[in-house]
N, C-alpha and C positions, 0 to 999 in steps of 0.2 A: 531472471530478474533477482532472485535471491542471492546469486553470486555477486551481482553488482552492488546490492545493498550491503552484503558482508564486506565488500572492499571500501565502502565509504563511511561506515559507522565505526566508532571506537571499539577496538578489540574484536571486531566481527561479531559482536553480540547484538542479537535482534530478537525481541520478544514478540512473536507473531500473534496477531489477533484473529481468532476463529480460523485457524489454519486449514481445516478440512471443509469449510463452508465457502461457497462462492470463490472457487479456486482460480478464477481468471483475474482476481484482484488480490494483491498482497498488501496487508496492512499490519502495522505493528509499531512497537516502541523501541527506541534506541537512543544512543547519545552520539552527538557529533561535536568534537572538540570540547567534550564535557557537558554540553548543553542537552537536556532532554528534548527529543523531537518525536513526532508521529510521522511515520512514512506510509504513503499511499502510492502503490505502483501497480499499474495494470500490465498484464502479460497476455495480451490478445483481446478478443472481443468481450465486452462486458455484457453479461446476461443479468436477469433480474436479481438472482441471488447475490451476485457480486455487487450490484448497485445498492442493495439493502445493507450488505456488509459495510460498504464504503460509507454510506450515510450514517450508520451507527458509530463507526469509528471516528468520523469527522466530528460528530456531535459530542462524543466522549472527550476528544481532544479540546474542543471549544469550551466545554464545561470545566476542564482542568487548566485551561490557559496554556496548552502545549502547542507550540508552532508546528506547522506541517511542512514536510518535504514531499513534493510530488514528482513521480517518475512515470514516463509513458513509453510503452513499447507496443506499437500496433502497426501492422504492415499496410492496412488499407481498410476500406469499409465493407463489412460483411453484407450490408443491405444491398449494395450494388451488385453483389455476386449471385443474387437470387434468380 
């Protein structure tokens, strides 16, 4: 997912939010066509740490008036594989 983000943001520059926490969700700040954006991208099943990380990031973007770009990459539902 990080490679995809690097290809869509200006200059491949991406400032990741809480990089080592909730690692199944990638969040961070970037610019697309010069406009600041927040990016939220899942890379697999979301666990509780990832959900908390995402909630904090979305709230931070809302407080700052930064629009969000959402990316999703999930093959299926983990709950059904139990």
